[in-house]
C-alpha positions, 0 to 999 in steps of 0.5 A: 848880042844887043845891050842896054845900059842902066845907070845908077847916080848915087850919093857916093858914086855912079854905077853903070851896068851893061845888061844882054837880052837875057837878063845877064849883066856882061860888064859894070863900071863905077866912079866915085865922086866927093860930098861937100859938107861945109857946115853941119847938117849940109850935104852938097855935090858939084853936078859937073862931077856927076857927068865926068864920072858917068862919061868916064864909067861908060867909057870904061864899061864898053871897053871892058866888055870889048863890044861894038858900042853900036850894039847898045840899043838903049840907056836909062837912068836911076838917080838919088832923089830929091837933090835940088839942082837950080839952072840958069837960062843957058842950063848951067847950074848956079850953084852946087846941088843940095842933096837928099841928106841935107838937113838945113831946112827944118824952118822951111818945112814948118813954113810949108806946113803953115802955108799948105795945111791939109793940102800938103798931105791930100795933094803931095801925099807926103809930109814936109821933110828936110830931105825934099826938094820944095824946102831946098828951093825955099832955103836957096830963096831965102838965104841966097836971093842973088843965087836964086834970081839967077835961076830959071828952072830946076831938076833933079840929079839924074834929070840933070845928067840926062840933060848933059847927055841928051840936051832934053829937059824933062823929069819923070813922075817917080822922081817928081813925087819927091819934090813935095810939088807934084799932085801924085794922084793927078800926075801934074805939078800942083798949081796949088803948091807952086802958086802958094810959094810964088814959083812959076810953072816954067820953073818945073820941067815937063813931066814924063813916065819912067819908061818914056823915050826922050831922044838919043845921045848928043854927038858931044855926049857920044864922043865923051861916052864912047857910045853912038848917037844912035843909042835910045835914051829913056827918062828913067826913074827915082832910085827906090822906083827903080830898085823896086823895078830891079827886085820885081816889085811890079804887082800887089802883095810884093815888098822890098827891103833895101839896105844901102846907105839909107834903108827903105821898105817899099810896097806896091800900090796898084792906085792912089787910094791908099792913105797912110796919113803921111806916116810913110811916103806915097810915090809914083812907081816907075811902072806906069799907072802905079804907086809905092809906099815907103818907109825909110831908115836914114842910116841903115848901112851907114850905121854899120859902116860908121861902126866899122870906121869908128871901131874896126878901121881897115878891117873887112866887113867879114872880119868885123862880123866874125863871132856875130853869129854866135851872139844870141838874138838880142845881143845879150840885152844890148839895143841900138838905135840907128839914129846917127844922122836923124830919122825919117820913119816913123820918127821925122826928127833931124835932131834925134841921135843914135843910142846904145842901151843896156851896155854891160861889162860883158859885152864885147865888140861882137855884141855892139856889132850884132846890136847894130844890125839888129837896130837897123833891121828894127828901124825898117820893121817900124815901117812893116808894122805900120803897112800891116796896120793899114791892112797890108799883107806882108809875108814876102819881102825881097831884099837887096843892098848890103843887107842882102850880102850876109846870109846872117843878116838876111836870116835876121831880117826874116826872123825880125820881119816875121816874113819870107825874105827872098835873096836874088841871083843877080841883085844889082838894085836900081841900076838893073831897074834902069836897064829893064826900063831901057829893055822895055823901051827898046822893045825887047819886052811888052811890059816890065813884068814880062822883062821882070820874068827874064831879068829877076832871078830869086835865089834862096828864101829865108824862112822866119824861125818861130822861137827866134821870131818870138824873142825878136818880137818882144825886143821890138816892143822894147825897141820901140820905146827908145825914141820916146825915152831918148828924144828930150835928151838928144834934142838938148844935146843937139845944140852942143854939137856945133 
C-alpha cells in the first residue's frame, strides 16, 4: 500500500499521521517541545525544536508502522498560524519565534490602524490584532533594531519547517492571510501594506497554493526522518484551513467548530464577496480559490485544562467531569467567561480576563466544571450569532478537537448552537487535512472534495433539544452582557498582574 503523511506543527507539540489510500490512519507519532514565557504576555519557541521534534516523530512513525519508507509518496503540513520566524541571509533564525498567542504588540496594532486606515480591512480583510505577524515584525524593528538588521526575510512556523526539509522557500496563501500583509482577495502581497511600513518585497516568501508541489525531501532531511528523497513535498496550510479540510468543510453551507487550546468557528466562503466588517477573520482557504470566515476564542480547551490543573490536578478529565451531566443546563445560575488569556472574537481585548458570575454556596466543583464548558461554548456561539446576522445559514456544524471527544459536550454544543452537530469517526483535525493535501497532490484523487468523500467519515449526529436550547438562549443573552459589565474592572486590575 502507498501512504501519505500529514504533519501538524502545533503550539505544544508536532503530530504526524501516516494515512493510506483508504483514508485510514495507520500510525501516528507526537513530540512535544517547550514554550518560553520570559515576560508577561510573551510566548516564544525555538524553531530548531520544531525541526528535531518533527524528525524524531517521523522516524517513530515509520518504525511503528513497520513499512518501507519508499511506500510514502508524499508529505504535507499544517501549522500554527501567525508565528514570526526571522531569518538571516543564510536562512538561519536570528531570534526565537514569536507565537500567535503572544500579546506584547498592542502599541504596534494601534500604529497599523493609524497608518493604514480603511485599507486595513479593505485589503487584508482583518483587524490589527496582537496575534498577527505584521505587529510582531514592527515590534522587533522598534525594540530589537540590531536583531531586525540581521533579518533578510521571514517565514511562518510550518514554512520554516518545510524549508529545513526541502531547502525551498515558500509560503502558502492560507497562512499568508494571517500575516496582515496579504491582499486576501487578490492573493498577492500587498504593496500598500509593505510600503507603508518600509518592508521590501524580498522580505516575503513566494506565494503558493496549499496543495502546491514544492519539491522533495533533501538528502539531509531524508537521513534525519527515515524517509527517502523521492518523497514529494506539498506546501500545506494554516492549521485552521487544514482543520477545515480534514473535517470536510469544502463547500458552502458547512461550518466547523474546533475546540483545541483555542477555539474556532469557521464557515466556508465560495468567494471573497462576504463582508463581516472585520468582526471575524476572513482568510484564504486551503482549497484553491476558496475562503473562510472564522471567529476565535483564545482560551477554549485551555480554560478547561486550566480548571483541571488548578482545581483537580492529577485527575483525568473523565474523573474531573463526574457528575457534570447531572447538573442542569445553566449550572444552577453560574456563568463563566473564558477570557483567561484575553479574547479575540467578538471582543479583541488583550486585557480582559475571565470571570465566574453567580457563585452560590450550594455550587459544587461539578457546577464550576460545567460552567466552564458552557462558557467556552457560549463564547464560540458569539461567532455563530455573527454569521447568522450576516445572512449565513448555520444548521450543520462539524465538531472536532477536545470538545468532540465528550458526548455531553457535543450535545451541549447542539443545544447552545441550535444546530445539528456532527462528530467524526476519524477525527484527526489539521493533520488529516494536511494528509489530504498530499493525497490530492500525489494524484490519488482529482480534487479535495473527492478525497473528502473517502477520508472524512461522519459518525453520530447530535440534535438540539428544544427545551434545553430555549433555556440556553436565555442564558446566552445574560452571557453577552458579561464582557461589558466586567471590562472596566478587568482593565483596572490589569496593572496589578505584573
